[in-house]
C-alpha positions in Angstrom: -1.1 72.2 -19.7 -3.7 71.4 -17.4 -4.6 68.2 -19.5 -1.6 66.7 -20.1 -0.3 67.4 -16.1 -3.4 65.6 -15.2 -2.8 62.4 -17.6 0.8 62.2 -16.2 -0.9 62.3 -12.6 -3.6 60.0 -13.8 -0.6 57.2 -15.8 0.8 56.9 -12.5 -2.1 55.6 -11.3 -2.9 53.2 -14.5 0.0 51.7 -14.3 0.2 51.3 -10.5 -4.0 49.9 -11.1 -2.1 47.6 -14.4 0.4 46.1 -12.1 -1.5 45.7 -9.0 -4.0 43.4 -12.2 -1.0 41.7 -13.4 0.3 40.4 -9.5 -2.7 39.4 -8.5 -2.7 37.1 -11.8 0.1 36.0 -11.8 0.0 35.1 -8.1 -3.7 32.9 -9.1 -2.1 31.3 -11.7 0.9 30.3 -9.0 -1.4 29.1 -6.8 -3.3 27.1 -8.9 0.0 24.4 -8.8 1.1 25.1 -5.0 0.2 22.6 -2.9 -3.4 22.9 -1.2 -4.4 21.9 2.1 -7.4 19.7 2.7 -9.7 21.3 4.6 -10.9 19.6 8.2 -14.4 17.9 7.2 -14.1 17.9 3.3 -17.6 16.4 1.8 -16.7 15.6 -1.2 -13.1 14.3 -2.0 -14.0 14.1 -6.2 -14.2 18.1 -5.9 -11.1 18.6 -4.2 -9.1 16.1 -6.7 -11.0 17.1 -9.8 -12.2 13.8 -10.0 -15.3 13.0 -12.5 -17.2 10.9 -14.7 -14.0 10.6 -17.4 -11.8 8.7 -15.0 -11.6 4.9 -15.3 -14.3 3.2 -13.2 -14.4 0.7 -10.7 -15.5 -2.9 -11.8 -18.4 -3.9 -11.0 -18.2 -7.1 -8.5 -18.5 -9.7 -8.8 -18.2 -11.1 -11.5 -16.9 -14.7 -13.4 -13.3 -15.0 -13.9 -11.9 -16.3 -17.2 -9.9 -19.1 -17.7 -6.8 -16.7 -17.9 -7.7 -14.9 -14.7 -8.4 -18.0 -12.8 -4.8 -19.2 -13.8 -3.3 -16.4 -12.8 -4.7 -17.0 -9.4 -3.6 -20.5 -9.3 0.0 -19.8 -10.5 0.4 -17.2 -7.6 -0.3 -20.0 -4.7 2.8 -21.8 -6.5 4.5 -19.1 -4.9 3.0 -20.4 -1.3 3.3 -24.2 -2.1 7.2 -23.5 -2.8 8.1 -21.3 0.1 6.0 -23.2 3.2 8.0 -24.5 5.9 6.0 -27.2 7.2 7.9 -27.4 10.9 7.0 -23.8 11.9 3.7 -22.9 9.3 5.8 -20.1 7.9 5.9 -18.9 4.8 9.6 -16.9 3.1 8.6 -13.6 2.3 11.5 -13.3 -0.7 11.6 -17.2 -3.0 13.7 -19.0 -1.7 15.3 -16.5 1.8 14.6 -18.0 5.0 12.9 -14.7 6.5 9.6 -12.8 6.7 8.0 -10.2 8.2 3.9 -9.1 10.0 3.3 -8.0 6.7 4.1 -10.6 4.3 2.4 -13.3 6.9 -0.5 -10.8 6.3 -0.1 -11.3 2.7 0.6 -15.4 2.8 -3.2 -15.4 5.0 -4.6 -13.0 2.9 -3.2 -15.1 -0.4 -4.4 -18.0 1.5 -7.6 -17.7 2.3 -8.1 -16.1 -1.2 -7.0 -19.6 -2.6 -9.4 -21.7 -0.7 -12.6 -19.1 -1.4 -11.3 -19.9 -5.7 -11.1 -23.8 -4.6 -7.7 -23.8 -5.2 -7.3 -25.3 -2.0 -9.8 -27.4 0.0 -10.9 -26.8 3.8 -8.5 -29.0 5.2 -5.5 -27.6 3.6 -6.6 -24.1 4.7 -6.8 -25.4 8.2 -3.7 -27.7 8.6 -1.7 -24.5 6.8 -3.1 -21.4 9.0 -3.7 -23.8 12.3 -0.5 -24.4 12.2 1.1 -20.6 11.8 -1.6 -20.0 14.5 0.0 -22.2 17.2 3.3 -20.9 16.2 2.6 -17.3 16.3 1.1 -17.5 19.8 4.7 -19.5 20.9 7.5 -17.3 19.2 9.4 -14.8 21.0 8.3 -11.2 21.5 9.6 -7.8 21.7 9.5 -7.0 25.6 7.2 -9.7 25.6 4.9 -7.2 23.8 4.3 -7.2 20.3 5.9 -9.3 17.3 9.5 -8.1 16.3 9.8 -6.8 12.6 11.2 -9.8 10.9 11.7 -13.7 11.8 13.5 -16.8 10.4 11.6 -18.5 8.9 12.8 -22.1 9.7 13.9 -21.2 13.5 11.4 -18.9 14.6 13.9 -16.7 16.0 13.9 -12.9 15.9 16.7 -11.2 13.7 16.8 -8.3 12.0 16.3 -7.0 8.2 19.4 -9.4 7.0 18.2 -12.2 9.1 20.6 -12.2 11.6 19.1 -13.4 14.6 19.2 -10.6 17.5 18.0 -11.3 21.0 15.8 -8.8 22.5 15.0 -8.0 18.6 14.8 -4.6 16.8 11.1 -3.5 17.4 7.7 -3.8 15.8 5.8 -2.2 13.1 2.2 -0.9 13.9 1.7 -1.1 9.6 2.9 -4.5 9.6 1.0 -6.2 12.3 -2.1 -3.6 11.2 -1.8 -5.5 8.0 -2.0 -8.9 9.5 -4.5 -8.3 11.8 -6.9 -8.0 8.2 -6.9 -11.7 7.7 -7.4 -12.5 11.5 -10.7 -11.1 10.9 -11.7 -12.9 8.3 -10.5 -15.7 10.1 -12.5 -15.4 12.9 -15.6 -14.3 10.8 -15.3 -17.1 8.1 -13.8 -19.7 9.5 -15.1 -20.4 12.8 -12.8 -23.7 13.2 -9.8 -21.6 13.5 -11.4 -18.7 15.3 -10.1 -20.3 18.7 -6.3 -20.2 17.4 -6.7 -17.0 15.9 -8.0 -15.5 19.2 -5.3 -16.7 21.4 -2.6 -15.1 19.4 -4.5 -11.5 19.7 -4.9 -12.6 23.4 -1.4 -12.7 24.2 0.2 -9.8 21.8 -0.3 -6.3 23.6 -1.8 -4.5 20.9 -2.7 -1.3 23.1 1.2 -0.5 23.1 1.2 0.3 19.7 -1.1 3.1 20.1 -0.9 6.7 21.5 -3.5 9.2 20.9 -5.0 8.1 18.2 -1.8 7.6 16.4 -0.4 4.4 15.1 3.4 4.0 17.2 6.7 1.5 16.1 8.9 0.9 18.3 12.8 0.9 18.3 15.4 0.5 20.0 18.3 3.6 20.3 21.5 2.5 20.7 22.3 2.5 24.7 18.6 -0.7 23.8 16.5 1.3 25.2 12.7 1.3 23.6 11.3 4.2 22.2 8.1 4.6 20.7 7.4 7.1 17.5 4.3 7.9 15.4 4.2 5.6 12.6 2.5 5.9 9.0 1.8 8.1 6.2 -1.5 9.0 4.1 -2.7 6.2 2.5 -1.4 3.6 4.7 -1.9 5.2 7.6 -5.5 5.0 6.9 -5.6 1.3 5.9 -3.9 0.0 9.2 -6.4 2.5 11.0 -9.1 0.2 9.9 -7.9 -2.9 10.6 -6.7 -2.0 14.2 -10.2 -0.6 14.8 -11.8 -4.2 14.7 -9.7 -5.2 17.9 -11.5 -1.7 19.8 -7.8 0.7 19.6 -8.0 4.0 19.1 -6.7 5.0 16.0 -9.2 8.1 15.1 -6.4 10.2 14.1 -4.6 8.0 12.3 -8.2 6.8 10.2 -9.0 10.5 9.2 -8.0 11.6 5.4 -8.9 15.4 6.3 -6.0 16.3 8.6 -2.9 16.8 7.3 -3.3 16.5 4.1 -2.2 18.8 1.2 -3.0 18.5 -2.6 -0.2 19.0 -5.5 -0.8 18.7 -9.7 1.3 15.5 -10.4 1.2 15.0 -14.1 -2.0 17.5 -14.2 -3.7 15.6 -11.9 -4.5 16.3 -8.6 -2.9 14.1 -5.6 -3.8 14.3 -1.9 -0.1 13.6 0.5 0.8 13.6 4.0 2.0 17.0 4.3 4.8 15.4 6.9 7.9 16.1 4.8 10.5 13.7 5.3 12.6 16.7 4.7 11.3 17.9 8.5 10.9 14.5 9.7 13.7 12.7 9.7 13.6 11.3 6.1 10.5 9.7 7.2 9.1 9.3 3.3 5.7 10.6 3.2 5.4 8.4 -1.1 2.2 8.4 -2.9 1.6 5.0 -3.8 -0.6 2.6 -5.7 -0.9 -0.6 -2.7 -2.9 1.1 -0.5 -5.4 2.1 -2.3 -5.4 -1.2 -4.1 -5.6 -3.0 -0.5 -8.6 -0.7 0.2 -10.6 -1.6 -2.1 -9.9 -5.0 -2.7 -10.6 -5.9 1.2 -12.6 -2.8 2.4 -14.7 -1.8 -0.4 -14.7 1.8 -2.1 -16.2 4.8 -0.5 -16.9 8.0 -1.2 -13.4 9.1 -0.6 -11.3 6.3 -1.1 -12.8 5.9 -4.3 -11.3 9.0 -5.6 -8.5 8.8 -3.8 -7.6 5.6 -6.2 -9.3 7.0 -9.0 -6.3 10.2 -8.9 -3.7 8.0 -8.2 -4.2 5.9 -11.1 -5.5 8.9 -13.9 -2.0 10.2 -13.0 -0.3 7.6 -14.1 -2.3 7.1 -17.1 -1.4 10.7 -17.5 2.1 9.6 -17.7 1.7 7.0 -20.0 0.1 9.4 -22.3 2.8 12.3 -21.9 5.9 9.9 -22.1 4.6 6.5 -23.7 6.4 5.0 -21.0 3.7 2.4 -19.3 3.5 3.1 -15.4 1.8 1.2 -12.1 4.4 2.0 -9.2 4.7 1.1 -6.1 7.1 -0.5 -3.8 8.7 -3.5 -4.4 11.8 -6.2 -4.3 14.1 -6.0 -7.0 16.5 -8.9 -8.0 19.8 -6.5 -7.6 21.0 -4.3 -4.7 19.5 -2.3 -3.2 17.2 -5.4 -3.1 14.3 -2.9 -2.6 13.0 0.3 -4.3 10.1 2.4 -3.4 8.7 3.8 -7.0 6.5 6.6 -6.2 3.4 9.3 -7.8 4.6 11.4 -5.4 7.6 11.9 -2.8 8.8 15.3 -0.5 6.8 17.0 -3.3 8.9 15.2 -5.9 7.2 13.5 -8.6 7.5 9.9 -9.8 10.6 9.5 -7.2 12.0 6.0 -6.3 14.3 6.0 -3.9 15.9 2.9 -1.7 15.5 2.3 1.8 18.1 4.7 2.8 16.4 7.2 0.8 19.2 7.3 -1.9 18.2 7.5 -5.4 16.7 4.7 -7.2 15.6 5.7 -10.4 17.6 3.9 -13.3 15.6 0.9 -10.8 12.3 2.3 -11.6 9.6 -0.7 -12.5 6.6 -1.1 -13.6 4.9 -3.1 -10.6 3.1 -6.4 -11.0 0.8 -5.9 -8.0 0.3 -2.3 -9.1 -0.6 -3.2 -12.6 -2.8 -6.2 -11.2 -4.7 -3.9 -9.5 -5.4 -1.2 -11.8 -6.1 -3.7 -14.3 -8.5 -5.7 -12.3 -10.3 -3.2 -10.1 -11.2 -0.6 -12.8 -12.2 -0.2 -16.0 -10.1 2.1 -18.9 -8.9 1.0 -22.2 -5.5 1.4 -20.0 -6.4 -1.8 -18.0 -5.9 -3.7 -21.4 -2.5 -2.2 -21.7 -1.8 -3.1 -18.4 -3.0 -6.8 -18.9 -1.0 -7.1 -22.4 2.2 -6.8 -20.2 1.2 -8.7 -17.3 1.0 -12.3 -19.5 4.8 -11.7 -19.6 5.3 -11.1 -15.9 5.5 -15.2 -14.3 7.0 -17.9 -14.1 4.5 -21.0 -14.4 6.0 -23.0 -11.6 7.4 -20.4 -9.2 5.0 -17.2 -9.7 4.4 -13.9 -10.1 8.3 -12.0 -10.7 7.7 -8.3 -9.2 7.2 -6.1 -12.2 9.5 -4.5 -14.8 12.3 -2.2 -15.4 11.2 0.9 -17.0 14.7 1.4 -18.5 15.9 -1.7 -19.9 12.1 -3.1 -20.7 13.8 -6.6 -18.7 12.2 -8.4 -16.3 12.5 -7.9 -12.5 12.9 -11.5 -11.5 12.2 -11.2 -7.4 9.5 -13.2 -6.6 7.6 -12.4 -3.2 4.8 -13.2 -0.9 3.4 -9.9 -0.7 3.4 -9.7 -4.5 1.7 -13.5 -5.4 -0.8 -12.5 -1.7 -2.2 -9.7 -3.5 -2.9 -11.5 -7.1 -4.8 -14.1 -5.5 -6.6 -11.3 -3.3 -7.4 -9.1 -6.2 -8.9 -12.7 -8.0 -11.0 -13.3 -4.9 -12.3 -10.1 -5.2 -13.4 -9.5 -8.4 -14.8 -13.6 -8.2 -16.8 -12.4 -4.5 -16.2 -8.9 -3.8 -14.5 -7.1 -1.0 -12.9 -9.6 1.2 -14.2 -8.2 4.4 -18.1 -9.1 3.6 -17.3 -12.3 3.2 -18.9 -12.9 6.3 -21.9 -12.4 5.2 -22.0 -14.4 2.4 -23.1 -18.5 2.7 -20.1 -21.1 2.5 
């Protein structure tokens, strides 16, 4: 009897211990799949993101371009020949539509500088094109006489909204767009001294200090009472890319430049992905999408380092894993499309939703998800893997010989997304120049 009573008493303890062990095991398993914060002063992003030697490796550059790659660059330059406005020096953001943004003008200038380096155009054409644009940028109307508006009419130089409707006083500025434009300005000053004075006139006129505060990027916009309001701009990936550009201008972007604060990690297709912890649901809908473009531009313009290389590899690997799981060739980024809603963000992750696709008004746009030409080109040319060959095979179908590169291909139908843009074609030219010469911001160290 005593033995049985002792057994029963011990059984309760054993049940408790076993239950506790099971609870710990379940919690541990759940923890593996929950978002994890990145601690400050991370030394090894490869460990955090579980990137190893089996991942696609960055191509060693420079290398000699193939005849096909040279042809691809020429095709991209056709876009800028077709959409150039001689009277203003500006180029349309979208084929045949007389509107532009500072981001797209930055892509145009990077495309023009790349075309010169590749021998597609000569120095006199570069001087004429870029010089004319810089002359007009030194005189265009500015928001509050401080910074460029978010959009301009490429024919009239009037400030407009995103529908190309003239707006007196403008609609505000984008620090990200202006930072993008700052990258080619640096190359112009270093690499093309004959244009440096014109570039400095632009730099000296714009009040860059108004778009930073306490180490962060600040966008400017008008409220219903037409009062200017400034808000933090940029999320993980683009924020750090923009900060690097603005550092050259002596601006305090110390917080925006950091990769180790306000960031968490979540598994997407079994791959650890770093994302911005400021979720849209808690920040007025501002998306925190993980996209391909900033990580491609990082490599092409600045060159990869111990932080940005594993970040890029992880974003690429998640897309490879999706292809392996579904058979859907994946290269996602934000792009114009050839039908309403006209622009879609195709993400690896947004608001903790893998492969979210949405329009600028935050509506679901999954049926418009595309393989992005610029993303496919970037991953195919910057990294060595069997997946690169698969992407190149698709790219051969995605351009018009006379008009330039299409924006991509719809996943659902396999049909081409016939939108043709300055950003896509500028990035294609950048990628080819990077492959032939190395990171483009190192051009100052190279002989002409």
